[in-house]
C-alpha positions in Angstrom: 9.6 2.0 139.9 7.0 -0.4 138.9 7.0 0.9 135.4 10.7 0.7 135.2 10.5 -2.9 136.1 7.8 -3.9 133.7 9.8 -2.2 130.6 12.8 -4.2 131.8 10.7 -7.5 132.0 9.5 -6.7 128.4 12.9 -6.1 127.0 14.6 -8.9 128.8 14.2 -11.5 126.1 15.8 -9.3 123.5 18.4 -8.3 125.8 19.3 -11.9 126.3 19.2 -12.5 122.4 21.4 -9.3 121.9 23.9 -10.5 124.7 24.3 -13.8 123.2 24.8 -12.4 119.5 27.3 -9.9 120.9 29.2 -12.4 122.8 29.4 -14.8 119.9 30.1 -12.3 117.2 30.5 -8.5 118.3 31.6 -7.3 114.8 28.7 -9.2 113.2 26.4 -7.7 115.6 27.6 -4.1 115.1 27.7 -4.4 111.3 23.8 -5.0 111.6 23.5 -1.8 113.7 23.0 1.5 112.2 25.1 3.4 114.9 24.2 6.8 113.8 20.5 6.5 114.1 18.4 7.8 117.1 16.8 4.3 117.5 20.1 2.4 117.9 21.2 5.0 120.4 18.1 4.6 122.5 18.6 0.6 122.2 22.1 0.9 123.2 21.2 2.8 126.4 18.4 0.4 127.1 21.0 -2.5 126.8 23.4 -0.6 129.0 20.5 0.0 131.6 19.7 -3.8 131.8 23.5 -4.7 132.0 23.6 -2.1 135.0 20.8 -3.9 136.6 22.5 -7.3 136.4 25.8 -5.9 137.5 24.1 -4.4 140.7 22.4 -7.7 141.4 25.6 -9.9 140.7 27.6 -7.2 143.2 25.1 -7.0 145.9 26.9 -9.9 147.9 29.9 -7.8 148.0 28.0 -4.9 149.6 29.5 -4.2 152.9 27.3 -4.3 155.8 25.7 -0.9 156.7 26.1 0.4 153.2 22.7 1.5 151.5 21.6 -0.5 148.5 20.4 2.7 146.6 23.8 4.3 147.2 25.3 1.2 145.7 23.0 1.4 142.8 23.8 5.2 142.1 27.5 4.5 142.3 27.4 1.8 139.8 25.0 3.7 137.6 27.4 7.0 137.6 30.4 4.5 137.1 28.7 3.0 134.0 27.6 6.4 132.4 30.9 8.1 133.2 32.9 5.2 131.9 31.2 4.7 128.8 30.8 8.7 128.0 34.4 9.4 128.8 35.7 6.5 126.9 33.6 7.1 123.8 35.0 10.4 123.6 38.4 8.9 124.2 37.8 6.4 121.5 36.8 9.2 118.9 40.1 11.0 119.8 42.1 7.7 119.3 40.7 7.2 115.8 40.6 10.9 115.0 44.6 10.8 115.6 44.8 8.1 112.9 42.3 9.6 110.4 39.0 8.3 111.7 35.8 10.4 110.8 33.1 8.3 112.6 30.9 10.5 114.9 30.8 10.3 118.8 27.3 8.9 118.8 28.7 5.8 116.8 31.5 5.4 119.3 28.9 5.7 122.1 26.6 3.1 120.6 29.2 0.5 120.1 31.1 0.9 123.4 27.8 1.0 125.4 27.2 -2.5 123.9 30.6 -3.7 124.6 30.8 -2.0 128.0 27.8 -3.8 128.9 28.7 -7.1 128.0 32.1 -6.7 129.4 30.8 -5.5 133.0 28.2 -8.2 133.3 31.2 -10.8 132.3 33.5 -9.2 135.0 30.7 -9.3 137.6 29.8 -12.8 136.9 33.3 -14.1 136.9 33.7 -12.3 140.1 30.6 -13.8 141.6 31.8 -17.3 140.3 35.1 -16.8 141.9 33.6 -16.0 145.3 31.3 -18.8 145.2 34.1 -21.2 144.7 36.3 -19.8 147.4 33.4 -20.0 149.7 32.5 -23.6 148.6 36.3 -24.8 148.7 37.3 -23.0 151.9 34.4 -21.9 153.7 36.3 -21.3 157.0 39.1 -19.1 155.4 36.6 -17.4 153.3 34.7 -16.0 156.5 38.0 -15.0 157.9 39.1 -13.1 154.7 35.3 -11.6 154.5 35.5 -10.5 158.2 38.8 -8.9 157.6 37.7 -7.1 154.6 34.3 -5.8 156.3 36.3 -4.4 159.1 39.3 -3.2 156.7 41.7 -5.0 158.9 44.9 -6.9 157.9 44.4 -10.8 157.9 46.4 -12.2 160.9 47.1 -15.6 159.3 47.3 -15.1 155.4 47.8 -18.1 153.6 47.6 -19.1 149.8 44.7 -21.3 150.5 43.4 -23.6 147.6 40.1 -21.7 147.3 41.7 -18.6 147.3 43.9 -19.4 144.4 41.3 -21.0 142.4 39.2 -17.8 143.1 42.1 -15.6 141.9 42.6 -17.8 138.9 38.8 -17.5 138.0 38.9 -13.7 138.3 42.1 -13.4 136.3 40.5 -15.8 133.6 37.6 -13.4 133.4 39.9 -10.3 133.0 41.7 -12.0 130.1 38.5 -13.4 128.5 36.9 -10.0 128.3 40.2 -8.5 127.1 40.5 -11.0 124.3 36.8 -10.4 123.5 37.1 -6.8 123.3 40.3 -7.2 121.0 38.1 -9.5 118.8 35.4 -6.9 118.5 37.8 -3.9 117.7 37.3 -4.4 114.0 33.7 -2.6 114.4 35.6 0.6 115.0 37.6 0.0 112.0 34.7 -0.6 109.9 32.8 2.7 110.8 36.0 4.6 110.3 36.9 3.0 106.9 40.6 2.6 107.6 43.1 0.0 107.3 44.2 -2.7 109.8 47.6 -1.0 110.4 45.9 2.3 111.4 43.5 0.3 113.3 46.2 -1.2 115.3 48.0 2.2 116.1 44.3 3.5 117.1 44.1 0.5 119.7 47.3 1.2 121.4 46.3 4.8 121.8 42.8 3.9 123.0 44.4 1.5 125.7 46.7 4.5 126.9 43.6 6.5 127.1 41.9 3.9 129.1 44.1 4.6 132.0 42.9 8.0 133.0 39.2 7.2 132.2 39.5 4.3 134.6 41.2 6.3 137.4 38.5 9.1 137.0 35.6 6.5 137.2 36.9 4.9 140.1 37.9 8.0 141.9 34.2 9.3 141.3 32.8 5.8 142.4 35.0 5.5 145.6 34.1 9.1 146.6 30.3 8.2 146.2 30.9 4.9 148.0 32.1 6.7 151.1 28.9 8.8 151.5 
């Protein structure tokens, strides 16, 4: 564990640099990356691993009382690896349908970076939304939290201001990440050497493939979370 923490701390400055570059220009970042090399594959895995650590830390406040932290870590880790691996294959299939020839590794490297950024952003937006809810409506926040912990229905549900702002922040996060992902979609087109028209078709196919991948990943994570 000590060695792992030391490696994370050493790589952290590079991670933050890569994260910023990906966030501000995903296609430009990928264009500078040799997605077929072993080094890029390892770097993508390392980036994904650091993203996993950040997501675990950011989601720890949502951990139900009595739930083991390491079970939570394992659940998130499995969700990360399963989601990236399955969807990398799904992306390869989507592009294959429209004539793409890039390797599964190339798709994995790109999606590992994109997935890592996306999940960190989701976690941070959720954390921000939760914090705003607690700040604006502390009493109602505790009521909702207690209901969620005990898995009970709220007796006096109301569209409280804090709750509405919190929901808005979370939805904004989803919209932002989706828009950012569409912005970076061109990276897949470049590695496949196809037209924008075929890229658009591949995008719709990939979105359709995302549904079963999300369902499978959530099913596995929920099963592990109940352990």
